[in-house]
N, C-alpha and C positions, 0 to 999 in steps of 0.2 A: 504494500500500500504506500502511495506517495505521501511523504511527510509534508504537512502543511505548516507554514510559518507565518506569523504576523510580522509585517515589516512596516517601518516608517516610510512613507512615500518620499522618494529622493527630493522632490520639489519643496518639501516642507522646510521652512526657515524659522528660527526662534530668536527673539530679541529680549534681553533682560529689561525689566521695568523696575520702578522703585519698590513695588510690593508684589512682584510676581514675574510673569513673562507674557510675551505676545507671540502668537503662532500664526504663520501665514502658509496657506496651502495653495492648491491649484486654482480653486474658485471661491475660497472663503478664508476668513481669518477669525481669530478670537483672542481675547485678553483674559488671562487668569490672574486673579488677585487673591492674596492670602499670606503675604509676607515674603521676605527675601529667601526664606528656606525653599520656596518653590523652585527657584533657579538652581539650587544645589541638587534637588531631587531630579530635575530635568537633566542636568549634566551626567548623572549616574544612569538614568533610564534611557536617554537617547541613543548611546552607543549600542546598547543591547537590542533596541528596536531596529536600528539600522542593520544589524547583523541578522536579525530574525529570531523570533521567540515562538515556541509552540503556544497556542492559546491557553493551554492549561497552566503554563508556567508564568502567565501574567499575574496570577494571584500573589498577593504580598505574603511573604512567609509569616507564620505564627511567631509571636514574640516581638514583631516589629513595633516600634513606637507608634501610638495612635496618630500622632501628627504626620508622621511619614506615610502611614497607611492612607490617611485621608488625602494627602498630597498626590500620591500615586494614583489613587482612584479618580481624583479630579482631573488629572492630566489625561489619563486613558479615556475617561468618559468624553472629554472634549475632543480628543483626537478621533475617536470613533464617530462622534456626532458631526464633525466637520470633514469627514472623509479623508483624513490624513493618515490612516492606516489601511493596509491591504493585506488580506490573508491569501497566500499563494504557495505553491510548491517551489522547490529550487529549480533553476534553469537546468535543462539537460544539455547534452553535447551539441544540440542544434540551436543553441542560444543565439540571439541577435548580437550585434555589436554593442559594446557597453553603453554608448549614448542612446541607442534605440531601446535597449533594455531599461535604462533609467527613465526614458519617456513613457514607456508602457507602464512601468511600475508607478509612475507619477499620476497617470490619467485613467488607466483601464481598471474596470471592476475585476477582471480576470486576466492579468497580463500574459500568462503563458498561453491561454486559449486564444487571446487576441493575436499573438504571434503565430500560432498555428494557422489561423485564418489567413493571415498575410502571406505566409510561406506557401499556402495552397493556391494563391491567386497569381495570375499573370496579368501584368498591367500593360495595356496597349496604348501607345502614344501616337497620335496622328496630328501632324501640324507641319510647320516649316520654320527654318531659320533659327534664330537665337532662342525663341520661345520653346520650340520643340527640344533643342539641345538642353535647355535648363530643366525641362520636365524629365528628360531621360536621366540626367545627372541626379536629380532628386530621388527618382525611383531606385537607382543603383545605390545611392547613399543609404537607403533604408535596408538594402540587401534583398530586394525582391526581383523576380524574373520580369523582364521587360521585352516587349516587341514594339518596333516603331516603323512608321512609314510616312511618306509625304502625304499631306492632306490639304485641306483648304486653308484659308487665312486663319480661321479660329483653331485653337488648340483643343483637341478632344482627348481626354485621358479616361480610360475605362478599365473595368475589371468585371467580367461576367456581365450582369445587367446594369451595374452601376456606372454612371457616366457623369463626368464633370467637364463643363465647357468654359474656356477662358480665351481672352484675346487682349492684346495691347498694341498701342501705336506709339507715336513719338513722345506724347506727353502723359497719356493716361491708359490704364488697363483695368480689367475686371476679371473676377472669378465667380461663376454662378454656383449655386448650391448643388449638391449631388442629386441626380434624378434616376429613375428606373428606366433606362433606355432612352434612345433618341426618338423624337416625334416632331410633328408640325408645331406643337406648342413650344418646344425647345428652340426651333428655328425662329419663331415669332419673337420670343423673349430675347434671343441673341441679337436679332436685328434691332429691336427697340432699345436694348441696353447700349449697343454700340453707337446708335444714332444719338441717343440722349447725352452720352459722354463725349461724343466727337472723337471716336477712335479712328485715327487715320495715320498713315505713314509707317515707317519701320521703327521698332522700339530700340532705345539704348540698352546696352547689355545689362545694366543694373536693374532696370524696370522689367526686362524679360526674365531675369533670374528670380525676381520677387514673384511675378505672376505665375511663372512655370512651377516653382516650388510650392506656392500656395495652392495651386490646382491639385498637385499630387498629394499635398497634406490633407485636403478635404476628401479626396478619394480614399486615401489610406485610412483615415478616421472612419469613414463609412464601411469599408471592408472589415476593419478590425472590430466594429461594433462600439467604437468610441463616440462620444457626443460630437456633433459638428462644432468646429471652432466658434461659430456664431449662433446664438439663439435669440429668438425674438418672436413677436406676434406673427410676423410674416417670414417667409424664407429670406435669407440675408445674402446680399451680394458684396463681395470684397471689391472695393474700388481703390486703386492705387494711382498716385500722381508722381511724376518724375521730379518736378521742381516746385517746391522741395519734395524730397522723397517721403511720401506719407501713404498709409494704408488704413482705411476705415471701412466698417461694414454699414450697409444701407439696406433698408427694406425693399423687397420686390413685391409689387402688388400682383399677387397670384394666389389662387386658392380661395377658401372660404373667408369672409370678413370676420373680424373679431367681434365679440359681444359688446365691447366698449367702442362706440364710434369715435371717441376722441383719440384712441390708438390709431384708427384708420386715418385720421386727419394728419398725423405725423408722417405716415407713409405717403399719403396723397401729396403732401407739400415738401417732401424730402428734397434737400438742396442738390442732390446728385441725380436721383432717379424718379422723383415725383413728377407726375404729369401737369401739376399746377405750380406756378411760381411760389416760392416760399413767402408767406405773408410777412411783411416787415412794418415796423412802426415809423422808421425813418424820422423825418423832421415834423411829422404830423403832431399837432397838439393833442394831448391825451386827457384834457379836462374841458368840459364836464363829461363828455362821452369818450369811450376808448375807440381809437381808429387804427386801421391797418390797411395796407394795400398789397394786392397780389397782381403784379403787372400793373395794368391801368385800373383794375377793379378796386373799388373802395369797400371796406368792411366796417360796420358800426356795431358796437355792443356796450354793455354795461361793465364788462370785464375784458381784459386783454385777450383771453381765450375765445370769448364769443365774437370779438372783432376779427380775430384771425380766421375763425370758421366762416363767418359771413363773407370775408374777403375771398377766401378760397372758392367758395361756392359761386360767388358772383363772377369769378374769373372763368368759370366753365361755360362755354357757349353751347347751348342746346336749343331744340325747338320747344322745349317745355320747361317745367319747373323741377329743379333738382333739390334733393334733401340728403342729409348725411345718413339717414336711416328711413325706414318705411313710414314711420309716424310723421317725421319731419316733412318728407316729400309730399305725402298725402295731405297733410295740414296746409302746406303752402299752396298746393294746387286747388284745394277747396276754397281757400280764401280768395285766390285769384278769380275763380269762377263766380264767387259771390260779390266781387268788388262793385259791380255796376247795379246790383239790386238796390231797390229803394224800400224804405220802411217808414215807420212812424218816428217823428222826431223824439229824441230822448231828452229828458229834463237835464238841465245843466248841473243840478245838484248831484246827479249820479256820478259825476267825475270831479267837480270842483273841490269837494271835500277830501278827495283821495290824495295822500302826500306824494305818491309816486307820479301820478298824472300832473299834479301841481308843480312838482320839481322840474319835469322836462318841459312843461308849457312855459314856466318862468325862464328856463334856460334859453328857449327859443325866442321868446318875445322880449325879455328884459336884458339878458346877457348879450344876445346877438342882435337885438333891435329889429327883429323881423316883424312887420305889420301883419300878423297872421290872424285868421279867424278859423274857428273849428265848427264843424257840423257833425252832430252825433245822431245816429238812427238806430232803432231797434228793428232788425230784420226779421227776427223771430224770438220766441222765448229762449234766452241764453245765447243769443247771437247779436252782437252790436258792431256797428261800423262807425269809424271816425275818419273824417276827411279834413285835412288842414290846407288852407289856401291863403294866398296873399291878395286875393281879390281878382287876380288875373289868371294865375296858374295854380294847379294843385301841387302843393309841396310834398305831401306825404299822405298815406292812407293806411288803415289797419282794420282788420276784422277780428274781434276777440269775444270772449264770453261776456264781458262786462263793458260798459261804456268807459269806465275808468281805465281798464287795461287797453282798450282800443285807443283812447287819447294818449296814454302813456307811450305806447309803441309808436304811434304816428309822430308824436312830438319828439321822441328820441331819434327817430329816423331823420326828421327835418333838421333837428339840432346837429346831427352828425354831418349832414350836407353843408349846413351853414358853417360849421366849425372847420370843415375841410376846404371850404370855398368852392364847393360843387353846386351845379344847377341841375334841375330835373325833378322828377317825382321819386321820392324815396319810399321804401317799404321795409318793415321788419315785422316779425310775428313771434308768437310764443310757442311755436311747434318745435323749435330747436331743442335737442337734448341738453341736459345739464351735466357737468362733470360730477361724478359720484360724491366728491368731497363737498360740492356746493349744495347738496340736498340730504343732509342727515335727517333723522326722524324728527328732531326737535326744531327744525327750521320753521319759521313763521313768515307771513307776508311782511311784517315790519322788519324782519332781519334780512330776508332775501326775496324780493318781489318775484323774480322769475320762477322760483320754486313753487310759489303759490299758483302761478299761471299754468305751469306745465301739468299740475295735478288735475286741471280741468280740461285738458286737451282732448281726451277721448270723447267726453260728452259734447264738447264743442263741435268736433268733427261730425258726430252723428247728427247734430242739429243742423249744421250747414248742408249736409247731404240731403236733408229733407226739403230744402228750399226748391221752389219750382225752377226747372231748367238747369239745375246744377248737375253736371255730368263730368266726370274725369276718367281718364284711362291711362294705364301704365305705358311707359315708353321703354324700348330696349336701349341699353347702354353698352358702351364698350366693355369687354370683359374686365379690363383693368379697373374701370370705375366701379363695376359691380363687386370686384374683389375688395374695394374700399368700403363696401356697404352702401354706396350711393344708390338712390332710387330716383326715378324721374316719372313725372305725370304730365299729361297735356289736358 
C-alpha cells in the first residue's frame, strides 16, 4: 500500500508578527495571534511538514505542555482550512522535474494523479512563428509529449478534446479560456476578441513568449484537473500588452448571465472586451445628480452606480427598449407604451408634500433656474404620469405608481440634463434593479427612495399592461448582450 504523507505546500510562506505569525498560500492567507511562542512552534513544525508526516503522526505527543499542544492544533487547523497542506504519496521514478513537482504540490488536490494525467496526454500545437515556438518550449519545459504543425495566425494548443486559442500582434495579445473542442462559437469569439483588441502585425519575442506560455499553462491546468488561473462570473480572457508589459484577465460575455445584473454591467463595460464604452464621470459635475457618460451617451442617477448603468444602456443602439434584466426591460417598454395616454389630472398635493419629489423639483427650478411646469395625471389606479415642460418643449416625463414618484423621476431626469448642459427630452424610471447592498430589509423610503419604488414595480407593470392599446413584444438581441442578461422590448 502506498504510504500517504501530509506535506506543507511549497508555495506557503510564513512571516513573524508581534504576537504570532502570518501565513500566505496559493489563494488565501491568514494571521494567527497568541503570543511570540507561536513563531517558535512554527519553526519546529514547518521542517517536519515540508518533509512529510503521516496523518496519524500529526497528533501532539502525550505529556506535551498544554500551551504547545494548543499552538500546534491552531496552526494545523488553519493550514488545513486555508488549503496549505496536501496529503499525497511520495513521487515514484517517473516524477516530474523539481519545479513542476513543486507547482503541482502547491496547487493540485492530488499532485501525483495530476501528473499522471499530464504524462498520459499529448499536446498538439498549431500556429506559426514566435508564438508557436514559445508554446512548444512551454510544453517541453513541463516535460510533456508535444506534436506541432503550421497553422493559421491564431495559436491553437490542444490535448484530446480540450482546446485553448491564443493570438498576439505587435502590441497586444490574448489567451481564451479552455473549451471542449473547436466550433463556430470559438471562431466567432476569436474574431470578436481580436477585433476589439486590435490584434495586428507580428509580435515581439517577449509578448509571444508570454502569450504562448500562458496558453499552455491554461491547457495544462485543464488537463491536470487544476483550477483555471482565472475565475470569475464569466469565462476570463488573459489580455497582455507589450508596452508596458502587462497581463490582466477580463470577462468574456459568453454563456448564461449571472443572477446579479450588476456583475453583468462590469463585463458589459469592461475596458478591454466590453461591447459598451466604459462609463466615466470625467469633468461632469456630480451634484445634485450623479452623471456619467459612455461614449456620447449620458447617464443620470441618484448614485454613481445607477448613473453608470443608465449611461451604458443609453449607449446601446437598438430598435426598442433595453433593460439590464427582464423586469427592467419590460418596465421600461410598458412605460414607453403608456407615455402618450391621457388620464385625469392628479391633485398637486399628491406630490408637493413628498420630500423626494420636492428635492428634485427644487433642484431643477431653483438651483438651475429652469422655468418649468409639471402636469400630473392618473392613468389608472396605481399608474401616474408626470410631464415637465418649459412651456415650449417637454423636458422630461415619467410613469410610476404614484404621482410623487413620477414627478421625482421626471424632475431628476430634467435636472441631470440641465446639470450636464444637454437639451432634449429626458426619461428615467424605477424599473432598474438595485445593488443588493442598497436594499437591506430595514430600508425605508426616507432612507433610500429607490428601494421603496422598486418594491412596487411588479404591481405597476401589471396595471400598465391593462391600459387600452398597451402592447409590447420581446426583441432578439445579440448573443453577447443576452449573455449580459440584457433584454429588449418594442
